C-alpha positions as CSV (number, residue, x, y, z in Angstrom):
1,M,-21.5,-43.7,6.1
2,A,-20.7,-41.5,3.1
3,G,-23.0,-43.5,0.8
4,Y,-25.8,-43.2,3.3
5,H,-25.6,-39.5,3.5
6,R,-25.3,-39.1,-0.2
7,H,-28.2,-41.4,-1.2
8,V,-30.8,-41.6,1.6
9,P,-31.7,-37.8,1.6
10,G,-32.6,-38.2,-2.0
11,A,-34.8,-41.2,-1.4
12,P,-38.4,-40.9,-2.6
13,V,-41.0,-39.8,-0.1
14,A,-44.7,-40.4,-0.7
15,D,-47.9,-39.6,1.1
16,R,-48.3,-43.2,2.3
17,K,-46.2,-46.3,2.5
18,A,-47.5,-49.3,0.5
19,T,-49.3,-52.0,2.4
20,Q,-48.4,-55.7,2.3
21,Q,-51.3,-56.4,-0.1
22,E,-50.3,-53.5,-2.4
23,V,-46.7,-54.8,-2.7
24,A,-47.8,-58.4,-3.0
25,E,-50.0,-57.5,-6.0
26,H,-46.8,-56.4,-7.8
27,R,-44.5,-59.2,-6.6
28,D,-43.4,-60.4,-10.0
29,A,-42.4,-56.9,-11.2
30,I,-40.6,-56.2,-7.8
31,R,-38.7,-59.6,-8.1
32,R,-37.6,-58.6,-11.6
33,L,-36.5,-55.2,-10.4
34,A,-34.6,-56.6,-7.5
35,D,-32.8,-59.0,-9.8
36,G,-31.9,-56.2,-12.2
37,F,-30.3,-54.3,-9.3
38,G,-28.3,-57.4,-8.2
39,L,-30.4,-57.8,-5.1
40,T,-31.5,-61.4,-4.1
41,G,-34.0,-63.2,-1.9
42,P,-36.8,-60.6,-1.9
43,R,-39.2,-61.1,1.0
44,L,-42.1,-59.2,2.3
45,R,-42.9,-58.2,5.9
46,S,-46.4,-57.8,7.2
47,D,-46.1,-54.0,7.2
48,G,-45.4,-54.0,3.4
49,A,-41.6,-53.5,3.7
50,V,-39.5,-55.5,1.2
51,V,-36.4,-57.3,2.5
52,V,-33.5,-58.1,0.2
53,H,-30.0,-59.4,0.3
54,S,-27.4,-57.0,-1.1
55,P,-23.9,-58.3,-1.9
56,E,-22.5,-54.8,-1.7
57,S,-22.2,-52.5,1.3
58,G,-24.2,-49.3,1.2
59,Y,-27.7,-48.6,0.1
60,R,-27.4,-47.5,-3.6
61,N,-29.2,-50.4,-5.1
62,V,-31.6,-50.7,-2.2
63,L,-32.7,-47.1,-2.8
64,R,-32.9,-47.7,-6.5
65,L,-35.2,-50.7,-5.9
66,S,-37.3,-48.6,-3.5
67,S,-37.7,-45.9,-6.1
68,A,-38.5,-48.2,-9.0
69,A,-40.9,-50.4,-6.9
70,S,-42.7,-47.2,-5.6
71,E,-43.3,-46.2,-9.2
72,V,-44.7,-49.7,-10.0
73,V,-46.9,-49.8,-6.9
74,G,-48.0,-46.2,-6.9
75,R,-47.1,-45.8,-3.2
76,Y,-43.8,-45.6,-1.3
77,V,-42.2,-49.1,-1.0
78,H,-39.8,-49.3,1.9
79,V,-36.9,-51.7,1.2
80,I,-34.4,-52.9,3.8
81,T,-31.5,-55.4,3.7
82,D,-31.6,-58.8,5.4
83,D,-28.8,-57.9,7.8
84,V,-31.0,-56.0,10.2
85,P,-33.1,-57.4,13.1
86,G,-36.4,-56.3,11.5
87,A,-35.8,-58.5,8.5
88,T,-36.3,-61.8,10.3
89,S,-40.1,-61.8,10.1
90,A,-40.3,-61.4,6.3
91,K,-41.9,-64.1,4.1
92,D,-41.0,-64.9,0.5
93,L,-42.2,-62.3,-1.9
């Protein structure tokens, strides 16, 4: 939990979360970013959230991806890991 409390409060907050279409328009860049942070299997949910697999516990690289993807898309990109129930509906990014 220490990692959560250290990194999540500093996560970017934007006026609006990116839509599925907005994220999909930048899929190649987001895939490259995910790879650069050591995150694999990027997928996209219908609500625009990106789902990734992280080999590490904690959220450090997930938050980094969210921040970098948000800059690319121009809206907040929500990123979750594939070990949560909400990840099951995601399609390949």
